[in-house]
C-alpha positions in Angstrom: 102.7 119.0 95.4 102.7 121.2 98.5 99.0 120.4 99.2 99.8 116.6 99.2 102.8 117.2 101.4 100.8 119.3 103.9 98.0 116.6 103.8 100.5 113.8 104.4 102.1 115.7 107.3 98.7 116.2 108.9 97.9 112.5 108.5 101.2 111.5 110.1 100.5 113.7 113.1 97.0 112.3 113.5 97.2 108.5 112.8 94.1 106.4 113.3 94.2 103.6 115.9 94.6 101.1 113.1 97.5 102.9 111.6 99.2 103.1 115.0 98.6 99.4 115.5 100.0 98.6 112.0 103.1 100.6 112.7 103.7 98.4 115.7 103.2 95.3 113.6 105.9 96.5 111.2 108.3 96.9 114.1 110.4 93.8 113.5 111.1 94.7 109.9 111.8 98.3 110.8 114.2 97.1 113.5 115.9 94.8 111.0 116.6 97.9 108.8 113.7 97.9 106.3 112.8 101.5 105.8 109.1 102.3 105.9 107.4 105.6 105.4 103.9 106.6 106.7 101.5 108.8 104.8 103.7 109.4 101.8 102.9 111.0 98.5 103.2 108.6 95.6 102.2 110.1 92.3 98.8 111.9 92.8 98.1 109.9 96.0 99.1 109.8 99.6 99.6 106.2 100.6 99.3 104.9 104.2 102.6 102.9 104.3 105.3 102.3 101.7 108.5 100.4 101.6 110.1 101.8 98.4 113.0 99.4 98.4 110.5 96.5 98.3 108.0 98.4 96.1 105.3 97.6 98.6 102.4 99.8 99.6 100.1 98.9 102.5 96.7 100.6 102.8 94.7 100.4 106.0 91.1 100.8 105.0 88.2 102.1 107.1 84.5 101.5 106.5 84.2 104.1 103.6 86.3 101.8 101.4 83.7 99.1 101.3 80.9 101.0 99.6 80.6 101.4 95.8 82.3 104.7 95.6 85.2 103.7 97.9 85.7 100.4 96.0 85.8 102.3 92.7 88.3 104.9 93.9 90.5 102.2 95.5 90.5 100.2 92.2 91.6 103.2 90.2 94.2 104.0 92.8 95.5 100.4 92.9 95.8 100.2 89.1 97.8 103.5 89.0 100.1 102.4 91.8 100.7 98.9 90.2 101.5 100.6 86.9 104.3 102.4 88.8 105.6 99.0 89.8 104.2 98.8 93.4 102.4 95.9 94.9 99.4 97.1 96.9 98.2 95.2 99.9 95.1 96.2 101.8 94.0 95.4 105.3 90.8 96.7 107.0 90.9 98.5 110.3 89.1 95.5 111.8 91.9 93.2 110.5 94.7 95.3 112.1 92.9 96.0 115.4 91.2 92.6 115.8 93.8 90.2 114.4 97.3 91.8 114.3 98.8 88.3 114.5 97.1 87.5 111.2 98.3 90.7 109.6 101.8 89.9 110.8 101.6 86.4 109.2 100.4 87.9 105.9 103.4 90.3 106.0 105.8 87.4 106.8 104.6 85.7 103.6 105.3 88.9 101.6 108.4 90.3 103.4 109.9 87.2 104.9 110.0 86.0 108.5 111.9 88.2 110.9 111.3 86.4 114.1 
């Protein structure tokens, strides 16, 4: 467990541009009191963002996730997390950086409108 915690802490200290942008997209829900965690161990994985109360995990995927090996790993990971009762939503880096309004709209459909 310590290795996952150390890895998660390192990831929180060095977020990608897309993760920083997504954290900003989450601001209205965080401001409304919905608790989100970044880079958090869940089972054998470290997930990008999780709202445990809503059982929602959001993954922000870079290019490596769109090749055969990345797709396979993500499928195994998603099946595991869903068995634990989580809903897993994925956005690409390009989605978050290029269309944050669209990402916000998708989240409104999942979490409810906060505006």
